[in-house]
Structure formats: C-alpha cells, structure tokens
N, CA, C and O atoms as a CHARMM CRD file, in Angstrom:
* protein
*
  356
    1    1 MET  N      1.71500  40.79000  14.31100 PROA 1      0.00000
    2    1 MET  CA     2.03300  41.56500  13.15000 PROA 1      0.00000
    3    1 MET  C      1.31200  40.95700  11.95100 PROA 1      0.00000
    4    1 MET  O      1.27100  39.73600  11.80000 PROA 1      0.00000
    5    2 CYS  N      0.76200  41.78300  11.12600 PROA 2      0.00000
    6    2 CYS  CA     0.04100  41.30200   9.95500 PROA 2      0.00000
    7    2 CYS  C      0.54500  42.03900   8.72400 PROA 2      0.00000
    8    2 CYS  O      0.36800  43.25200   8.61300 PROA 2      0.00000
    9    3 LEU  N      1.16000  41.33000   7.81300 PROA 3      0.00000
   10    3 LEU  CA     1.69600  41.93000   6.59000 PROA 3      0.00000
   11    3 LEU  C      0.81900  41.51200   5.42400 PROA 3      0.00000
   12    3 LEU  O      0.91100  40.37000   4.97100 PROA 3      0.00000
   13    4 PRO  N     -0.02900  42.40300   4.92400 PROA 4      0.00000
   14    4 PRO  CA    -1.05300  41.99800   3.96500 PROA 4      0.00000
   15    4 PRO  C     -0.52700  41.43500   2.65300 PROA 4      0.00000
   16    4 PRO  O     -1.02500  40.40500   2.19800 PROA 4      0.00000
   17    5 LEU  N      0.44900  42.06400   2.03300 PROA 5      0.00000
   18    5 LEU  CA     0.87200  41.60300   0.71200 PROA 5      0.00000
   19    5 LEU  C      1.58400  40.26200   0.77500 PROA 5      0.00000
   20    5 LEU  O      1.32100  39.38500  -0.04900 PROA 5      0.00000
   21    6 ARG  N      2.47600  40.08800   1.73400 PROA 6      0.00000
   22    6 ARG  CA     3.20100  38.82500   1.85600 PROA 6      0.00000
   23    6 ARG  C      2.24100  37.67600   2.18500 PROA 6      0.00000
   24    6 ARG  O      2.32300  36.59800   1.59700 PROA 6      0.00000
   25    7 VAL  N      1.35500  37.91700   3.10900 PROA 7      0.00000
   26    7 VAL  CA     0.40700  36.87800   3.51100 PROA 7      0.00000
   27    7 VAL  C     -0.53400  36.53700   2.36700 PROA 7      0.00000
   28    7 VAL  O     -0.79300  35.36200   2.10400 PROA 7      0.00000
   29    8 GLN  N     -1.04300  37.55000   1.68800 PROA 8      0.00000
   30    8 GLN  CA    -1.95200  37.29400   0.57400 PROA 8      0.00000
   31    8 GLN  C     -1.24600  36.50100  -0.51800 PROA 8      0.00000
   32    8 GLN  O     -1.81300  35.54900  -1.05400 PROA 8      0.00000
   33    9 PHE  N     -0.02300  36.87900  -0.85300 PROA 9      0.00000
   34    9 PHE  CA     0.73900  36.15800  -1.86400 PROA 9      0.00000
   35    9 PHE  C      0.97900  34.71400  -1.43000 PROA 9      0.00000
   36    9 PHE  O      0.85400  33.78900  -2.23300 PROA 9      0.00000
   37   10 TYR  N      1.31900  34.53100  -0.17700 PROA 10     0.00000
   38   10 TYR  CA     1.64000  33.20200   0.34800 PROA 10     0.00000
   39   10 TYR  C      0.43800  32.26000   0.25200 PROA 10     0.00000
   40   10 TYR  O      0.57500  31.12700  -0.20900 PROA 10     0.00000
   41   11 PHE  N     -0.72000  32.71700   0.67800 PROA 11     0.00000
   42   11 PHE  CA    -1.88200  31.83300   0.72600 PROA 11     0.00000
   43   11 PHE  C     -2.55100  31.59500  -0.62300 PROA 11     0.00000
   44   11 PHE  O     -3.42700  30.73500  -0.71800 PROA 11     0.00000
   45   12 ILE  N     -2.16800  32.32800  -1.67400 PROA 12     0.00000
   46   12 ILE  CA    -2.73100  32.00400  -2.98400 PROA 12     0.00000
   47   12 ILE  C     -1.88600  30.96400  -3.71200 PROA 12     0.00000
   48   12 ILE  O     -2.28600  30.48500  -4.77300 PROA 12     0.00000
   49   13 LEU  N     -0.71600  30.60400  -3.16000 PROA 13     0.00000
   50   13 LEU  CA     0.11100  29.55600  -3.76300 PROA 13     0.00000
   51   13 LEU  C     -0.56100  28.20000  -3.58300 PROA 13     0.00000
   52   13 LEU  O     -0.97500  27.85200  -2.47700 PROA 13     0.00000
   53   14 LEU  N     -0.66900  27.43800  -4.65900 PROA 14     0.00000
   54   14 LEU  CA    -1.35600  26.14800  -4.59100 PROA 14     0.00000
   55   14 LEU  C     -0.70300  25.19200  -3.61400 PROA 14     0.00000
   56   14 LEU  O     -1.40400  24.47000  -2.90500 PROA 14     0.00000
   57   15 GLU  N      0.64700  25.16800  -3.55600 PROA 15     0.00000
   58   15 GLU  CA     1.30600  24.24000  -2.63500 PROA 15     0.00000
   59   15 GLU  C      1.03900  24.59900  -1.17700 PROA 15     0.00000
   60   15 GLU  O      1.00400  23.71900  -0.31700 PROA 15     0.00000
   61   16 VAL  N      0.85200  25.87900  -0.89600 PROA 16     0.00000
   62   16 VAL  CA     0.51700  26.30100   0.46300 PROA 16     0.00000
   63   16 VAL  C     -0.91700  25.90300   0.78700 PROA 16     0.00000
   64   16 VAL  O     -1.19100  25.40700   1.88000 PROA 16     0.00000
   65   17 GLN  N     -1.83100  26.11500  -0.15100 PROA 17     0.00000
   66   17 GLN  CA    -3.22100  25.71600   0.07200 PROA 17     0.00000
   67   17 GLN  C     -3.32400  24.21400   0.31000 PROA 17     0.00000
   68   17 GLN  O     -4.09400  23.77200   1.16300 PROA 17     0.00000
   69   18 LYS  N     -2.55700  23.43400  -0.43400 PROA 18     0.00000
   70   18 LYS  CA    -2.56800  21.98100  -0.23700 PROA 18     0.00000
   71   18 LYS  C     -2.02000  21.61600   1.13400 PROA 18     0.00000
   72   18 LYS  O     -2.58200  20.75900   1.81600 PROA 18     0.00000
   73   19 ALA  N     -0.92400  22.25900   1.54700 PROA 19     0.00000
   74   19 ALA  CA    -0.31200  21.95800   2.84400 PROA 19     0.00000
   75   19 ALA  C     -1.24700  22.28300   4.00100 PROA 19     0.00000
   76   19 ALA  O     -1.24800  21.58400   5.01400 PROA 19     0.00000
   77   20 PHE  N     -2.03800  23.33400   3.85900 PROA 20     0.00000
   78   20 PHE  CA    -2.97300  23.73500   4.90400 PROA 20     0.00000
   79   20 PHE  C     -4.36800  23.15200   4.68800 PROA 20     0.00000
   80   20 PHE  O     -5.30500  23.47200   5.41900 PROA 20     0.00000
   81   21 HSD  N     -4.49100  22.30400   3.68600 PROA 21     0.00000
   82   21 HSD  CA    -5.79400  21.73300   3.32100 PROA 21     0.00000
   83   21 HSD  C     -6.79900  22.85500   3.07700 PROA 21     0.00000
   84   21 HSD  O     -7.96600  22.75600   3.45700 PROA 21     0.00000
   85   22 GLY  N     -6.32700  23.92000   2.43800 PROA 22     0.00000
   86   22 GLY  CA    -7.16100  25.09000   2.19100 PROA 22     0.00000
   87   22 GLY  C     -7.84100  25.04100   0.84000 PROA 22     0.00000
   88   22 GLY  O     -7.42200  24.30600  -0.05400 PROA 22     0.00000
   89   23 ASN  N     -8.87800  25.81600   0.70100 PROA 23     0.00000
   90   23 ASN  CA    -9.64600  25.95100  -0.53400 PROA 23     0.00000
   91   23 ASN  C    -10.08400  24.59600  -1.08000 PROA 23     0.00000
   92   23 ASN  O     -9.94800  24.32700  -2.27300 PROA 23     0.00000
   93   24 GLN  N    -10.59500  23.76600  -0.22100 PROA 24     0.00000
   94   24 GLN  CA   -11.03900  22.43300  -0.61900 PROA 24     0.00000
   95   24 GLN  C    -12.23400  22.46800  -1.56800 PROA 24     0.00000
   96   24 GLN  O    -12.47300  21.51400  -2.30800 PROA 24     0.00000
   97   25 THR  N    -12.97300  23.55600  -1.54600 PROA 25     0.00000
   98   25 THR  CA   -14.17400  23.64500  -2.38600 PROA 25     0.00000
   99   25 THR  C    -13.95000  24.48700  -3.63000 PROA 25     0.00000
  100   25 THR  O    -14.90900  24.81900  -4.32600 PROA 25     0.00000
  101   26 ASN  N    -12.69300  24.84300  -3.92600 PROA 26     0.00000
  102   26 ASN  CA   -12.35700  25.66100  -5.09700 PROA 26     0.00000
  103   26 ASN  C    -13.19400  26.93600  -5.16300 PROA 26     0.00000
  104   26 ASN  O    -13.92800  27.16400  -6.12500 PROA 26     0.00000
  105   27 LEU  N    -13.07300  27.75100  -4.13800 PROA 27     0.00000
  106   27 LEU  CA   -13.82100  29.00100  -4.06500 PROA 27     0.00000
  107   27 LEU  C    -13.52700  29.87600  -5.27100 PROA 27     0.00000
  108   27 LEU  O    -12.42000  29.84800  -5.80700 PROA 27     0.00000
  109   28 SER  N    -14.49700  30.63900  -5.69200 PROA 28     0.00000
  110   28 SER  CA   -14.34000  31.47400  -6.88000 PROA 28     0.00000
  111   28 SER  C    -13.66400  32.81300  -6.57300 PROA 28     0.00000
  112   28 SER  O    -13.35500  33.56900  -7.49400 PROA 28     0.00000
  113   29 TYR  N    -13.43100  33.11300  -5.30500 PROA 29     0.00000
  114   29 TYR  CA   -12.79700  34.37300  -4.93000 PROA 29     0.00000
  115   29 TYR  C    -11.45700  34.10800  -4.25500 PROA 29     0.00000
  116   29 TYR  O    -11.18300  32.99200  -3.81300 PROA 29     0.00000
  117   30 ARG  N    -10.62800  35.14400  -4.18000 PROA 30     0.00000
  118   30 ARG  CA    -9.30000  35.01900  -3.59100 PROA 30     0.00000
  119   30 ARG  C     -9.36000  35.09600  -2.07300 PROA 30     0.00000
  120   30 ARG  O    -10.26900  35.69100  -1.49600 PROA 30     0.00000
  121   31 TRP  N     -8.36800  34.47800  -1.44300 PROA 31     0.00000
  122   31 TRP  CA    -8.23700  34.54100   0.00300 PROA 31     0.00000
  123   31 TRP  C     -8.04700  35.98700   0.44500 PROA 31     0.00000
  124   31 TRP  O     -7.33800  36.74500  -0.21700 PROA 31     0.00000
  125   32 GLN  N     -8.67300  36.38100   1.55800 PROA 32     0.00000
  126   32 GLN  CA    -8.50900  37.72200   2.10800 PROA 32     0.00000
  127   32 GLN  C     -7.93700  37.60700   3.50900 PROA 32     0.00000
  128   32 GLN  O     -8.31300  36.71900   4.27400 PROA 32     0.00000
  129   33 GLY  N     -7.04100  38.49700   3.83300 PROA 33     0.00000
  130   33 GLY  CA    -6.35500  38.43300   5.11900 PROA 33     0.00000
  131   33 GLY  C     -6.85500  39.44800   6.11900 PROA 33     0.00000
  132   33 GLY  O     -8.04500  39.75800   6.18000 PROA 33     0.00000
  133   34 CYS  N     -5.93100  39.95600   6.89500 PROA 34     0.00000
  134   34 CYS  CA    -6.23600  40.80100   8.04400 PROA 34     0.00000
  135   34 CYS  C     -6.84200  42.15300   7.71200 PROA 34     0.00000
  136   34 CYS  O     -7.53400  42.73600   8.54700 PROA 34     0.00000
  137   35 PHE  N     -6.60400  42.65700   6.53000 PROA 35     0.00000
  138   35 PHE  CA    -7.00800  44.02200   6.23500 PROA 35     0.00000
  139   35 PHE  C     -8.34000  44.08200   5.49400 PROA 35     0.00000
  140   35 PHE  O     -8.49700  44.85900   4.55300 PROA 35     0.00000
  141   36 THR  N     -9.27200  43.28500   5.90800 PROA 36     0.00000
  142   36 THR  CA   -10.61900  43.32900   5.34100 PROA 36     0.00000
  143   36 THR  C    -11.52700  44.09100   6.30200 PROA 36     0.00000
  144   36 THR  O    -11.19700  44.24800   7.47800 PROA 36     0.00000
  145   37 ALA  N    -12.64500  44.55400   5.81500 PROA 37     0.00000
  146   37 ALA  CA   -13.56400  45.33100   6.65200 PROA 37     0.00000
  147   37 ALA  C    -14.09600  44.51600   7.82400 PROA 37     0.00000
  148   37 ALA  O    -14.35300  45.07500   8.89000 PROA 37     0.00000
  149   38 ASN  N    -14.26500  43.21700   7.65300 PROA 38     0.00000
  150   38 ASN  CA   -14.83800  42.38600   8.70800 PROA 38     0.00000
  151   38 ASN  C    -13.87800  42.13800   9.86600 PROA 38     0.00000
  152   38 ASN  O    -14.32100  41.90500  10.99000 PROA 38     0.00000
  153   39 PHE  N    -12.57500  42.18300   9.61300 PROA 39     0.00000
  154   39 PHE  CA   -11.60400  41.83300  10.64500 PROA 39     0.00000
  155   39 PHE  C    -11.26300  43.00000  11.56700 PROA 39     0.00000
  156   39 PHE  O    -10.81800  42.77200  12.69200 PROA 39     0.00000
  157   40 LYS  N    -11.45400  44.22300  11.13000 PROA 40     0.00000
  158   40 LYS  CA   -11.19800  45.42800  11.92800 PROA 40     0.00000
  159   40 LYS  C     -9.73600  45.54600  12.35700 PROA 40     0.00000
  160   40 LYS  O     -9.45100  46.04000  13.44800 PROA 40     0.00000
  161   41 TYR  N     -8.82400  45.10300  11.52300 PROA 41     0.00000
  162   41 TYR  CA    -7.38600  45.21600  11.78500 PROA 41     0.00000
  163   41 TYR  C     -6.86500  46.35700  10.93900 PROA 41     0.00000
  164   41 TYR  O     -7.25700  46.48100   9.77900 PROA 41     0.00000
  165   42 ASN  N     -5.99200  47.19900  11.47800 PROA 42     0.00000
  166   42 ASN  CA    -5.52900  48.33800  10.68800 PROA 42     0.00000
  167   42 ASN  C     -4.00800  48.43500  10.65900 PROA 42     0.00000
  168   42 ASN  O     -3.31300  47.79000  11.44400 PROA 42     0.00000
  169   43 GLU  N     -3.51500  49.24100   9.75000 PROA 43     0.00000
  170   43 GLU  CA    -2.07200  49.40100   9.51900 PROA 43     0.00000
  171   43 GLU  C     -1.34200  49.84400  10.78600 PROA 43     0.00000
  172   43 GLU  O     -0.20200  49.43400  11.00600 PROA 43     0.00000
  173   44 ALA  N     -1.96300  50.66300  11.61400 PROA 44     0.00000
  174   44 ALA  CA    -1.32000  51.15500  12.83700 PROA 44     0.00000
  175   44 ALA  C     -1.03700  50.02800  13.82700 PROA 44     0.00000
  176   44 ALA  O     -0.14200  50.16000  14.66100 PROA 44     0.00000
  177   45 ASP  N     -1.78000  48.92400  13.75400 PROA 45     0.00000
  178   45 ASP  CA    -1.61900  47.81300  14.69600 PROA 45     0.00000
  179   45 ASP  C     -0.55300  46.80400  14.29200 PROA 45     0.00000
  180   45 ASP  O     -0.27000  45.88000  15.05400 PROA 45     0.00000
  181   46 LYS  N      0.04000  46.95400  13.12400 PROA 46     0.00000
  182   46 LYS  CA     0.89300  45.89100  12.59600 PROA 46     0.00000
  183   46 LYS  C      2.13800  45.60000  13.42300 PROA 46     0.00000
  184   46 LYS  O      2.68700  44.50300  13.32300 PROA 46     0.00000
  185   47 ASP  N      2.60300  46.54500  14.23700 PROA 47     0.00000
  186   47 ASP  CA     3.80200  46.31700  15.03700 PROA 47     0.00000
  187   47 ASP  C      3.50800  45.98400  16.50000 PROA 47     0.00000
  188   47 ASP  O      4.43300  45.91100  17.30900 PROA 47     0.00000
  189   48 LEU  N      2.26600  45.78400  16.84200 PROA 48     0.00000
  190   48 LEU  CA     1.91300  45.44800  18.22000 PROA 48     0.00000
  191   48 LEU  C      2.38500  44.04200  18.57700 PROA 48     0.00000
  192   48 LEU  O      2.42700  43.15500  17.72400 PROA 48     0.00000
  193   49 ASN  N      2.73600  43.85300  19.83400 PROA 49     0.00000
  194   49 ASN  CA     3.11600  42.53500  20.32400 PROA 49     0.00000
  195   49 ASN  C      1.86300  41.66500  20.38200 PROA 49     0.00000
  196   49 ASN  O      0.87700  42.02100  21.02700 PROA 49     0.00000
  197   50 MET  N      1.91300  40.53900  19.71100 PROA 50     0.00000
  198   50 MET  CA     0.73300  39.68400  19.58500 PROA 50     0.00000
  199   50 MET  C      0.72400  38.50400  20.55700 PROA 50     0.00000
  200   50 MET  O     -0.16300  37.65400  20.47800 PROA 50     0.00000
  201   51 LEU  N      1.70000  38.43600  21.47800 PROA 51     0.00000
  202   51 LEU  CA     1.82200  37.25500  22.33100 PROA 51     0.00000
  203   51 LEU  C      0.57500  36.97800  23.15900 PROA 51     0.00000
  204   51 LEU  O      0.14100  35.83000  23.24300 PROA 51     0.00000
  205   52 LEU  N     -0.00800  38.00100  23.77300 PROA 52     0.00000
  206   52 LEU  CA    -1.21500  37.78200  24.57200 PROA 52     0.00000
  207   52 LEU  C     -2.37000  37.31200  23.69300 PROA 52     0.00000
  208   52 LEU  O     -3.11600  36.40700  24.06700 PROA 52     0.00000
  209   53 GLY  N     -2.51300  37.93300  22.52200 PROA 53     0.00000
  210   53 GLY  CA    -3.56200  37.50900  21.59700 PROA 53     0.00000
  211   53 GLY  C     -3.36000  36.08200  21.12500 PROA 53     0.00000
  212   53 GLY  O     -4.31900  35.31500  21.03700 PROA 53     0.00000
  213   54 LEU  N     -2.11400  35.71400  20.81700 PROA 54     0.00000
  214   54 LEU  CA    -1.81900  34.34200  20.39200 PROA 54     0.00000
  215   54 LEU  C     -2.10500  33.35200  21.51300 PROA 54     0.00000
  216   54 LEU  O     -2.64700  32.27400  21.27000 PROA 54     0.00000
  217   55 LYS  N     -1.74700  33.71200  22.72700 PROA 55     0.00000
  218   55 LYS  CA    -2.02100  32.84200  23.87600 PROA 55     0.00000
  219   55 LYS  C     -3.52400  32.59500  24.01200 PROA 55     0.00000
  220   55 LYS  O     -3.95900  31.46500  24.23400 PROA 55     0.00000
  221   56 ASN  N     -4.30600  33.66000  23.87900 PROA 56     0.00000
  222   56 ASN  CA    -5.76500  33.52200  23.98000 PROA 56     0.00000
  223   56 ASN  C     -6.32500  32.63400  22.87200 PROA 56     0.00000
  224   56 ASN  O     -7.20700  31.81200  23.12100 PROA 56     0.00000
  225   57 LEU  N     -5.81800  32.79500  21.65100 PROA 57     0.00000
  226   57 LEU  CA    -6.27500  31.94900  20.54300 PROA 57     0.00000
  227   57 LEU  C     -5.93600  30.48200  20.79200 PROA 57     0.00000
  228   57 LEU  O     -6.77300  29.60400  20.58300 PROA 57     0.00000
  229   58 LEU  N     -4.71500  30.21900  21.23700 PROA 58     0.00000
  230   58 LEU  CA    -4.29800  28.83500  21.48000 PROA 58     0.00000
  231   58 LEU  C     -5.09700  28.19800  22.60600 PROA 58     0.00000
  232   58 LEU  O     -5.40300  27.00700  22.54800 PROA 58     0.00000
  233   59 GLN  N     -5.43600  28.96600  23.61900 PROA 59     0.00000
  234   59 GLN  CA    -6.24700  28.43700  24.71400 PROA 59     0.00000
  235   59 GLN  C     -7.65200  28.07200  24.24800 PROA 59     0.00000
  236   59 GLN  O     -8.33100  27.26000  24.87700 PROA 59     0.00000
  237   60 GLN  N     -8.08600  28.67400  23.14200 PROA 60     0.00000
  238   60 GLN  CA    -9.39400  28.35700  22.57100 PROA 60     0.00000
  239   60 GLN  C     -9.28200  27.31900  21.45200 PROA 60     0.00000
  240   60 GLN  O    -10.25000  27.06500  20.73600 PROA 60     0.00000
  241   61 TYR  N     -8.08700  26.71600  21.30400 PROA 61     0.00000
  242   61 TYR  CA    -7.82800  25.68500  20.28800 PROA 61     0.00000
  243   61 TYR  C     -8.03100  26.19000  18.86300 PROA 61     0.00000
  244   61 TYR  O     -8.50300  25.44800  18.00200 PROA 61     0.00000
  245   62 VAL  N     -7.67800  27.44400  18.61200 PROA 62     0.00000
  246   62 VAL  CA    -7.75600  28.02400  17.27400 PROA 62     0.00000
  247   62 VAL  C     -6.40600  27.82300  16.59300 PROA 62     0.00000
  248   62 VAL  O     -5.39400  28.28600  17.12000 PROA 62     0.00000
  249   63 PRO  N     -6.34900  27.14400  15.42900 PROA 63     0.00000
  250   63 PRO  CA    -5.07100  26.98600  14.72200 PROA 63     0.00000
  251   63 PRO  C     -4.55400  28.34300  14.24700 PROA 63     0.00000
  252   63 PRO  O     -5.32200  29.17000  13.75700 PROA 63     0.00000
  253   64 ILE  N     -3.25400  28.56500  14.39600 PROA 64     0.00000
  254   64 ILE  CA    -2.65600  29.82500  13.97100 PROA 64     0.00000
  255   64 ILE  C     -1.44900  29.55100  13.08100 PROA 64     0.00000
  256   64 ILE  O     -0.87800  28.46100  13.11000 PROA 64     0.00000
  257   65 THR  N     -1.07000  30.54200  12.29800 PROA 65     0.00000
  258   65 THR  CA     0.11400  30.46400  11.45200 PROA 65     0.00000
  259   65 THR  C      1.05200  31.59900  11.83000 PROA 65     0.00000
  260   65 THR  O      0.62700  32.74900  11.94500 PROA 65     0.00000
  261   66 ILE  N      2.32400  31.27900  12.02200 PROA 66     0.00000
  262   66 ILE  CA     3.33300  32.27500  12.35200 PROA 66     0.00000
  263   66 ILE  C      4.30900  32.34800  11.18600 PROA 66     0.00000
  264   66 ILE  O      4.92200  31.34300  10.82600 PROA 66     0.00000
  265   67 PHE  N      4.45600  33.52500  10.59800 PROA 67     0.00000
  266   67 PHE  CA     5.31700  33.71300   9.43000 PROA 67     0.00000
  267   67 PHE  C      6.66200  34.28600   9.83700 PROA 67     0.00000
  268   67 PHE  O      6.74400  35.14000  10.71900 PROA 67     0.00000
  269   68 ARG  N      7.72100  33.80700   9.18500 PROA 68     0.00000
  270   68 ARG  CA     9.05400  34.39500   9.33200 PROA 68     0.00000
  271   68 ARG  C      9.74800  34.28500   7.99300 PROA 68     0.00000
  272   68 ARG  O     10.15900  33.19700   7.59000 PROA 68     0.00000
  273   69 LEU  N      9.88200  35.40100   7.30000 PROA 69     0.00000
  274   69 LEU  CA    10.43400  35.43300   5.95100 PROA 69     0.00000
  275   69 LEU  C      9.71900  34.40600   5.08300 PROA 69     0.00000
  276   69 LEU  O      8.50400  34.50600   4.91500 PROA 69     0.00000
  277   70 TRP  N     10.42500  33.41800   4.52400 PROA 70     0.00000
  278   70 TRP  CA     9.79200  32.42500   3.65900 PROA 70     0.00000
  279   70 TRP  C      9.55700  31.12000   4.39100 PROA 70     0.00000
  280   70 TRP  O      9.41700  30.07500   3.75500 PROA 70     0.00000
  281   71 ARG  N      9.51200  31.15700   5.69800 PROA 71     0.00000
  282   71 ARG  CA     9.28500  29.95000   6.48100 PROA 71     0.00000
  283   71 ARG  C      8.09000  30.20300   7.39300 PROA 71     0.00000
  284   71 ARG  O      7.99400  31.26400   8.01000 PROA 71     0.00000
  285   72 SER  N      7.20900  29.26600   7.47800 PROA 72     0.00000
  286   72 SER  CA     6.04000  29.42200   8.33600 PROA 72     0.00000
  287   72 SER  C      5.96000  28.24900   9.28400 PROA 72     0.00000
  288   72 SER  O      6.37700  27.13300   8.97300 PROA 72     0.00000
  289   73 ARG  N      5.42300  28.53000  10.43000 PROA 73     0.00000
  290   73 ARG  CA     5.17000  27.46200  11.38400 PROA 73     0.00000
  291   73 ARG  C      3.68300  27.49100  11.69100 PROA 73     0.00000
  292   73 ARG  O      3.10400  28.54700  11.94500 PROA 73     0.00000
  293   74 TRP  N      3.08800  26.33200  11.66200 PROA 74     0.00000
  294   74 TRP  CA     1.65300  26.22700  11.91200 PROA 74     0.00000
  295   74 TRP  C      1.47000  25.40200  13.16400 PROA 74     0.00000
  296   74 TRP  O      1.90500  24.25200  13.22000 PROA 74     0.00000
  297   75 TYR  N      0.83400  25.97300  14.16400 PROA 75     0.00000
  298   75 TYR  CA     0.61900  25.27300  15.41400 PROA 75     0.00000
  299   75 TYR  C     -0.78600  24.70700  15.41600 PROA 75     0.00000
  300   75 TYR  O     -1.76700  25.44300  15.30700 PROA 75     0.00000
  301   76 ASN  N     -0.87200  23.39700  15.54000 PROA 76     0.00000
  302   76 ASN  CA    -2.16300  22.73900  15.62500 PROA 76     0.00000
  303   76 ASN  C     -2.46700  22.54900  17.10200 PROA 76     0.00000
  304   76 ASN  O     -1.92000  21.65100  17.74200 PROA 76     0.00000
  305   77 ALA  N     -3.32900  23.38400  17.64000 PROA 77     0.00000
  306   77 ALA  CA    -3.60700  23.35900  19.06800 PROA 77     0.00000
  307   77 ALA  C     -4.26600  22.06100  19.50500 PROA 77     0.00000
  308   77 ALA  O     -4.07700  21.62300  20.64000 PROA 77     0.00000
  309   78 ILE  N     -5.02600  21.44800  18.63000 PROA 78     0.00000
  310   78 ILE  CA    -5.70500  20.20900  19.00000 PROA 78     0.00000
  311   78 ILE  C     -4.70200  19.06900  19.12500 PROA 78     0.00000
  312   78 ILE  O     -4.75500  18.29100  20.07800 PROA 78     0.00000
  313   79 ARG  N     -3.78000  18.97100  18.15400 PROA 79     0.00000
  314   79 ARG  CA    -2.76300  17.92100  18.19900 PROA 79     0.00000
  315   79 ARG  C     -1.55900  18.30600  19.04700 PROA 79     0.00000
  316   79 ARG  O     -0.79300  17.44100  19.47000 PROA 79     0.00000
  317   80 GLY  N     -1.39200  19.59400  19.29400 PROA 80     0.00000
  318   80 GLY  CA    -0.27800  20.05300  20.11000 PROA 80     0.00000
  319   80 GLY  C      1.06800  19.94300  19.42800 PROA 80     0.00000
  320   80 GLY  O      2.08000  19.71100  20.09100 PROA 80     0.00000
  321   81 ASN  N      1.10000  20.10700  18.09900 PROA 81     0.00000
  322   81 ASN  CA     2.38500  20.03200  17.40800 PROA 81     0.00000
  323   81 ASN  C      2.61500  21.25500  16.53500 PROA 81     0.00000
  324   81 ASN  O      1.69100  22.00700  16.22500 PROA 81     0.00000
  325   82 LEU  N      3.88200  21.43200  16.14300 PROA 82     0.00000
  326   82 LEU  CA     4.29200  22.56800  15.33400 PROA 82     0.00000
  327   82 LEU  C      4.85800  22.04200  14.03700 PROA 82     0.00000
  328   82 LEU  O      5.77500  21.22100  14.05200 PROA 82     0.00000
  329   83 THR  N      4.33200  22.49700  12.91500 PROA 83     0.00000
  330   83 THR  CA     4.76300  22.03300  11.60200 PROA 83     0.00000
  331   83 THR  C      5.42400  23.18600  10.86400 PROA 83     0.00000
  332   83 THR  O      4.90200  24.30100  10.86200 PROA 83     0.00000
  333   84 THR  N      6.56700  22.92800  10.23600 PROA 84     0.00000
  334   84 THR  CA     7.26400  23.94400   9.45400 PROA 84     0.00000
  335   84 THR  C      7.00500  23.70000   7.98500 PROA 84     0.00000
  336   84 THR  O      7.08400  22.56700   7.51100 PROA 84     0.00000
  337   85 PHE  N      6.69200  24.77900   7.25500 PROA 85     0.00000
  338   85 PHE  CA     6.45100  24.67700   5.82500 PROA 85     0.00000
  339   85 PHE  C      7.18900  25.80300   5.14000 PROA 85     0.00000
  340   85 PHE  O      7.09900  26.94700   5.58600 PROA 85     0.00000
  341   86 GLY  N      7.90700  25.52600   4.08700 PROA 86     0.00000
  342   86 GLY  CA     8.57500  26.55800   3.30300 PROA 86     0.00000
  343   86 GLY  C     10.07600  26.40000   3.31000 PROA 86     0.00000
  344   86 GLY  O     10.61700  25.41500   3.81100 PROA 86     0.00000
  345   87 LYS  N     10.74200  27.39900   2.74000 PROA 87     0.00000
  346   87 LYS  CA    12.19500  27.37300   2.61000 PROA 87     0.00000
  347   87 LYS  C     12.86000  27.75500   3.92000 PROA 87     0.00000
  348   87 LYS  O     12.33200  28.58000   4.66600 PROA 87     0.00000
  349   88 ASP  N     14.00900  27.16800   4.20700 PROA 88     0.00000
  350   88 ASP  CA    14.80000  27.61100   5.35200 PROA 88     0.00000
  351   88 ASP  C     15.33300  28.98800   5.05900 PROA 88     0.00000
  352   88 ASP  O     15.69400  29.28700   3.92000 PROA 88     0.00000
  353   89 GLY  N     15.38800  29.81800   6.05200 PROA 89     0.00000
  354   89 GLY  CA    15.90500  31.13300   5.75600 PROA 89     0.00000
  355   89 GLY  C     15.99600  31.96000   6.94500 PROA 89     0.00000
  356   89 GLY  O     16.42000  33.11300   6.86400 PROA 89     0.00000
C-alpha cells in the first residue's frame, strides 16, 4: 500500500531524514514517493497485498520501510534487524 500524502509528509520531517540518514547532500528538491512518473505506481494499486513484492525486495537486500499510523518500522536486510521510529499508536 502506498499513501502519497502521509509518506511525503513523513519523509520531509528533519528528524525522520536524520533517522534514515536521508538527504545527506541537502538536495534542493523535495522527496518524491510512489506516485511519480518514473515509479509507474497508480492509485488503483494502493490496496494490493504487497507481501510477495516485499519478500522479493528483502531477498535482494533492499531496505524497506513499513508504515503504520505514526509508527514506522525499517527493516535493514543487510543487518537483519527491525528498527521502530515514531510515536506508539
């Protein structure tokens, strides 16, 4: 599931960028998420079950972020650990 407004708002927060070691080069443009022309993700796909896709990403050692309300879990496939960031809820 990809929620554009929540995700975009979340990743522009400085404390989130610091936690994810993001925007280290102080890019002049804003972070863009799933609904960009390059990603080919559309509104109709937002409710699809992503488990198979997530499994494939993890098998390729691609770090992923899983959002749940105001709490996120980031799985580092290389280290094999799960980190929680944000408010309990």
